[in-house]
C-alpha positions, 0 to 999 in steps of 0.5 A: 855094285848093288845086287840084285840090280837093273839095267840103268840104260832103261832110265836113259832111254825112258821108262814106261809106267809099266816098266817102272812099276815092275822095278818098283814092285819087284820083291827083290827091291832092285832100286835100293842101292845096297852099297849105301843103304843096306846095313849088314853085320860086319862079321869077321871083317872087323877083326883087324880093326879090333886087333889094331885097337888092342895094339894101340891101347896096349891091351895085347901085343902082336906076338901074344899067344892065346889058346883057342880051345874052340869055345870061350867062357865069359869070365863071371858068367855061365855063357859059352861062346863057340867058334863059328866053324864046327870043330873050330879049335885053333890051338895057340894063336898070335894076332896074325894067326888069329886074323888069318884064321879068323879065330873067334875065341881070340877076338871074344877075349880081346873084345872083353878086355877092351870093353864096348866103349873102348871098341866104339871109340876106336872104330869111330875113328874109321867112320863107323856109325856115321855116313862116309860123306860120299856125294851120292844121296841116301847113304845110311849111317849104320850103327856104332853101339856103346853103353850110351847108345843103348841107354838112349835106344831102349825105353825100358831100364832093363833093356838099357843095360849093356851086357858083357855077352853083347861086347864079345858079339861086337868083337866078331862083328855081330849083334848091334853093329850093322854097317853098310858095304861102303863103310866097310870099303872105307874102313878097309882102305884106311887099314 
């Protein structure tokens, strides 16, 4: 499904030039298959994958309790990251509760513990950062960030540095991590 869409039977019966021009020039771009070509932040849908990475790497246990005061202070930094939900203090949470309640603070901390390259390496196993291989042309690969990717992607040395704040954003599906809806469906199926 890709929205906004169009009536595909128009192509079966044949389009006039005016009808095709109306589709082509529509500001909502209905001819773009957003499921394959649209890239969007994964958001909280990535949290179960991050949790699995933490379990596989033995960084955290499923029963490990973390306290969510509604904010996360990045160690060694003055940066403070907040829960997405206003007043989103969850209190004590284990992994299952953190996933069920979509606790950003839990996943900020887990991402910081894992690090960007460990996260990227694990999520690569789910096909992020490359096309799924569906037999429909035009699929985008999204982007799976890492320190190496950032060094290659930016020209200025100051822009090539990967910052810890970028890692915690990655941990909640934000920042340099656009994915296609098809990639998310593929990942969810594998989970």
